[in-house]
N, C-alpha and C positions, 0 to 999 in steps of 0.2 A: 350152704358157698365153700367151697374152699379157701385157704390162702393161696399169697401172690409173694413175692417176693421181688421187685426192682431192684437191678443189681448195680453198684456204680452209676446211678444216674446223677447226673450235675445241677441239684434243688435249686430254684430259680437261675441256673445257670455259673452257681457254687464250686467250689469242692465234691469231686464225686463222693456221695453217700448210696447206703442201701436204704430202699424204704417198702417196709412188713406189711403187707395190708390183710385185717383179717375178715373175710364177710365185707360188710362196707362200710368200715372202718381201720382208718390207719393205725394199727400196732406202735411200730417203733419206727425210727429213724434216726439213721449214723453207718458207721460203718463194721464189718462182719457181720455182718445178723448174718444170722444160719437158722431155719426151721426143715426141719425133716419129710413134712408132707406138703410141702409152698411150691407152686410154681414157679419156676423160675424166670425171670423175663430179663437177659443181657441188654443193659444199657449203657456202656461205657461209649463217653462224649458225647453222647445225647441229654437236652435242657430237659427236667421234669415240671411243668408248671402244673399249679391249682387248675382243675378243669374249667375253659370259656366261659364267660356268660355272654350275649349277643341280646342287648336290648330294643333290638328293632330288624326283626326280621319276618319276610313275611312267606307266610305257607300257604293262602290262596285257601285253605278248604273253609267253611266249605265254600262251593259256589263258578271255580275256578281253575278245577282238581286236573284239568290238560295243560295249567304250567308247572302245580307242585302242588301237593297231598302235607298234610303233617307228617305220613309216614315219609315220602321219599323227601321231604323236607328235615327233616329230624334225623334222616341217614346223612344228607350232606354235612348236617350239623356236627352229627357224630366223625366225619371223614376229617372236616376243619380243624378239631381237638375242640369241640365245645358240647358242655355239659346243662344246655342250658338255654333254652334262646328265648325270646317274650315276642308273639306272635301280634302283629298287628291288625286292628278291626275292619280291615276296607276289604273286608271280605263280602259275597252276597249268600243268605242275607249278610246285613253289617252284623259285626258283633258291639251290639246297642244295648242285652238283655241280656240274664242272667243263664235264661236256657242255651241260649250261645256260645256264649261264652263257657259254659259250662263242658258243652259236648266240645269242642276246642282242647279244653283242658283234661276230658278223659280220652280220648284219641289219644293225646302226649302220651299217657300212662300206657293207653293200649299195646302202643306201641314200642315204648323202652329202649329206644337211640338215646336220646336224650329225656330230660323236662322242660315242660311246653307251660309258660305259663302265660296266659288269653292276656293279652290288652282291652280293654274297654274303651270303645267312641264315647267321644264326649258329651256329641250333640246325637240327635235324633239321626239315624240315614246318612250322617255325615254331613247335614243337611244347613246344620252353623246355624239355626232357628231355635232348639227348644233343647235342653240339657236332655242325657240319655238317661237312662239307669245307672244311674254310679252308686249308691248307695246300693244295691239291689246284687251289681255286680260286686261287691266287693265282699258282701255277706254270703253270695253265693259258694259254694264247693270248690270254684276257681279263687276264690277270697284276691281279685285284681282290686293291686293298688295304684297300677299304670292307666292312665286313661289318653287315646290321641284319639283325633281325626288326620293322623297319617296319611299324604295324600293331596289333601285341603288342610288349610289354611283357620281358625278358629276365629275369623276376619272381625267378627266383633267384639266391642270390647267391653259391652254390659255381661254376654256371653261368657266370654272369658274371667272375668271376674267373677261371675259367681259358681262357674267350675274352678275354682281356683278357693272360692271360700267352702264352696261345697267335699273335697276330698281332702282338705285341711281336718277335721272332724276325723279323722281315721288312718292321718298320716300321709295319703295319697298323695300321686304330685301327675299332674300335668303337662304334656310332654309336644310341647307346639310344631307343629309345621308352620316356618317363617316364615311364608309367602303374600305378600300384600297381592289379592290377586288382581287391582285392576292394575296395578303395573308392570301385570304379567301378563296379559287378555295379549294371543297372540307371540308368547314367547318360544324361543328355539334351542337357544342355546345364551350361554353368559355376553351383556350386554358390553362391546370393545371392537377393537379394531379388527378382528377378527369375525365377528357378527357385522359393522360394516362393511368390508369387503369381500363378504360371501352373500349378505343380503339377507343374512335370516333375522327375523327378530328378535331384537333384542333383550333380556334379561338380567334388568339393572340390578347392581349390588345392594343397593337401599329398598327394595323389593323386601331383598331378610331384614336387614339393620332395622328398619322403623320398626317391624311386627315384635324383633326383639327387644326392642329398646320399650316401647307400649308393657310391654308383658313382663320385664323386670320392675318394673314402677310399677305397673297391679302388685305385682306378687310383695313387692317392700308396703305394699297399703293392707292387703290382708294379712299379711306373713304367711303367707304360702308357700310350696315348691312348684317350680316351674325347670322342667327340663329342655333343652332346646335341641331338636332334633337336626340330624345331619348339616353343623354348621358350617359354612364354606366361605366364607371373605376373611379377607383381614379387618375390616370396619367391625363382623358381629364379632371379633375374637375382642377387639379393644372395648367394646361395647361390654362382656360379659366381662371381661377385666376390671374395667370400674364399678359392674354392679359388685362382683366380688369384696372390691376393696371398699362397698358400702356397709359389707353385712347379707347382703340381699341373698335369702336361698336360691341359688340360681344353681344348674349343672349343665354341661353340656356335652354332645358328640360329636366325633365327625368320623365318618368316613374310610375303609380304605383308599378308594379311587379318589377321592377327594383329595390326599394325601400324596400321588403319584404322578395323575393327570393334570393334563392342562386343555383348553380350549382347541388350544392348536389343533388336536385331532379331528374338531369338527372342519377340516379343511378335506377330509376325507370322504364326507357327507355320508360314511358308514355310521348306520343310529346304531351300532352298537354303543356308539358314546355318545348318546343320547339319554339326559338321567336330570332327575329332578332335587336338589336345585342342581343347574348347570356344573358343568368344568367348569374349573374359573381358571386365571392367568398363573402364571409362576409364583410370582409376588402373593399371591396368597395362599399357593401350595407351602410356599417357606415357610409363612406366616402360621398357616395351621400346627405348623411339623413343629412349631418352635411352642404355641400355646397348648400341644400335647406334652408336650416338655418341661413346661414350667408349672404343668398342673391346671392353669385357664383352662381349657380345653379341659376336663375331666374322663372322657372315653372313648373306646373305639368300637362303633357299633356297624355293622356291615353293609343296614339298609336291603339286604340280600331280596332282590324283586326280579322274580322269575316271569318270565313270559315265554309263551307257545315263538312256533320260528316264524312264523306266517303275521304275525305282530311286529316284527326286530325286520324281517325278510324286506324291505319294503322302502320305499322314498322316505327320503330322513321325515317331512314334514306332517305324512300317517304315521310314522312309528310310535309304539309306547314308549315310555321313560323307564328308565332303570335299568338295572345287572343282576347279577345272580353275585354272590361276595361271600357265602358261608365258608367253602372248601381253599380259597386261596387269600383269606381275609390275614394269617398269622405271618405267610410270607411276606406280603407287600409290607406288611407293619417290620417285618425284620429287614427289609432291603432299604426303607423309607428313615426308619428310628430309631433300630439297633446298629446296622452294620456306618451310620452313618455321624454313632456315638449320643447319637439325642435319648436313647434312654437304651440302658441296660436289660439284663433280663427277668428285675425283678419290678422293672420301673412297666414290662410289659402284661405280667402280672396283674401288679394293679388297677391299670387301664382296662387291660380286656378280662378280668375276673373279678377281683376284688369292688370296686367301684362298681360297675354295675349292679351285680349282685347286691350290691349296698343302695345303691337308688332305685331296684326297684323291688327290694324284700327280698329276695330269693333266698330262702333260709336256706343252707347247708350250701349252697355254692360261696365261691367266694374267698374260701378260708384257706389260713395256714396250712401249709406240708408239712406238718405235726404229727405227733402221736396223739390219736383219739377225737383227730380231726375225722368228718367224711373224706372215701376217696372218692370224690371225682377228681381225675388227675387226667391229665396229657402230655406223652413223649414227642421232644422232636428232636431231628434228625436234621440241626441248624449248619451242618455243613452240607447238605446236601441240594445238589442245583441242577433244573429240569426244567422242559418248556413245557407251558402250560395245556392240555389238552383236551376240551370239554369232554370231548366222545368218552372220557373216562367217570364222566362226573356222577356222584349220586343224584343230583339234585337234576328231578324230570325237563328242567331247561339248561341251553346252551347261551342261553345272552353273557356271554365272560369277554371286558375287552381285552381279557389278558391273551385269547387264545395264540399262540405262536410268540409269546414272551417268556423269555428265561425270566425263574425267581427262583430265591433261596430257599429252603428249608424244606422240611415234611413234617406230616405228621404222622408218626409209626403207629402210634397205639392213646387208646383211649380208654379211661375206665370211670365208667357213671355208680358210684355203690359199691367200689370193688368190682362191679362184673365188666367187662371187658366186651365193649362195644365198637372196636376197631383193633384189628392186629396186624402188626406187617404189613400196614396202608391197605388193610382188607378188611371190610363189613364184617363182622362178628356175627 
């Protein structure tokens, strides 16, 4: 591989510096760098970050290639500045065996737009009744460390305890979709004033909060790691904050859409705003932003959930839940966290690269932008302003809640181990 020189980039939003990359590794970071044989990328005014890492992506393959594939999903990831994604297990067949996780892992290697780390199911078939082959998935070529039944809650406390005990043996983590199923039967949106006015079935905050409370106590009891997927309520923030104050090994994520959008959008009856967990209130949104800023919430994860047109272009009650998010995540974080003064770009790098890589044990990702480190890098034009047009997405699906909305920032370049996957906003 040839050398590249990224000239004049604001590393983590700081003063302009040059970054010289030799093959898969950063050779030097400084000012006035020069290498006669290097390909030069002018980056004046742009922010250089470590490649982003998404701990919560739905790639849909195998089984739902009509909505996304590993190829299209990783192309979307590269477009959004990601160099690694963790692929959720709710595929067809479910990723509950070594064979299926290895299939997804090898597809990621084959396509090369970003690293794909499969997440293994906690229970067989996501049915919540019997533990899946956790050890075999960990020992497989995919080296699975994160396990989740996302899309469904591991609601049986005994099964959840056993899972936490099992993964403790190899330093794994259980990522819980916190949703008490009995409290959300027939639920269509957040339970509150808007659901009452619209006559739609309400999804109460306590359905999420009760599971989180139970699981942090279970994690404390067995001395294991638990991760809370797509935390969405102010009450959930307080439970996680309390758990961390006790020294419980809990981490949590928030999605970009829960940092920006509220349940008021359900008044449009546009199913693009139908998501699990549902969009909450303005009070919840502000609490989530503050919790991400102060570290109570550890990371931003997209919960990229692609669906084909026919699954969203229908009446609200019949529509699938979920939104695509890989290609807009960094812009939403810039608007909600950076431009509000809650995080600087170093904080963004921590929440969207270093911490998710640490939680998922993604070796080589989330590393500092410094000499000797892997050249997984993302260059962002933070001054850009543009209207979201899903027609230009690399994802196979178009179910974005941001269509027609102006968002700041644009990823212009992404490098995976020194190899360009995105150049001037176009896939390499």
